[in-house]
N, C-alpha and C positions, 0 to 999 in steps of 0.2 A: 441434883441440879448442877449444871455446868455453868461456870462464870463466863462472861463475855471475853473475847480474845483480848481486848484492851479495856481494863476496868474504867468505869466512869464515875464511881463514887468510892468513898472510903470503905464502905461495907463490901463492895465488889472486890476492891483491891485486897482487903484483909482476907477475904475468902480465897482469893487466888493464891496469896502467899501461904496461908496456913493450911488450907485444905487441898487445893489443886497441886501445890508444890511441896506441901508437907514441911514447911519451914516454920519453926517457932519464932515468934516475934519477941526474942529476948532483948534485954537491954544492950548486950554486946553486939548482937546482929544489927539492931536498929542504929546504934552509934556508928558502926562501921559503914553502913549504907549512907547515912547522912554525910559522913566525912567524904566518902567517895563521890556522892552526888554534888557536893560543894566544890570539888576539885576538877577544874577544867583540864588538868594535866593527867587525870586518870583515864586510861585508854577505854575502859568499859563505859565511863561516863560520856566520853566523846562519841562512842558508837551509839549509845542510847539516845543522845541528843540528836545525832544525825538521822537516826531511824524514826524517832517520835516527835522531835522538835523541842525547842527550849520551853515552850509553855507547858507541855506535858511533863517534862523533867521537873519543872517547878511544882507542878501538881503532885507528883510522886514524892518529892521532897517534903511538901506540906503534909502528906499522909504519913510519912515516916515520923515527922515531928509530932503529929497527932498521936501516933502509936507510942512514941516516947513518953508523952504526957500521961499515958494510961498504964505504964509499967512501973 
């Protein structure tokens, strides 16, 4: 099963990260992404926000925080 281009739920997002992209949701990875997503000076965060909007960035941050709670 292929995930949607833009995940709309935690389960879709987790599948996209772990299966489609092959990235383990380790504590270090999660913490690094949370730090980056909270930094408006991070170039990738600015690009992500410009492409998907601040509401989706906030949603993804929430999913990373949810993942952090489960590791």
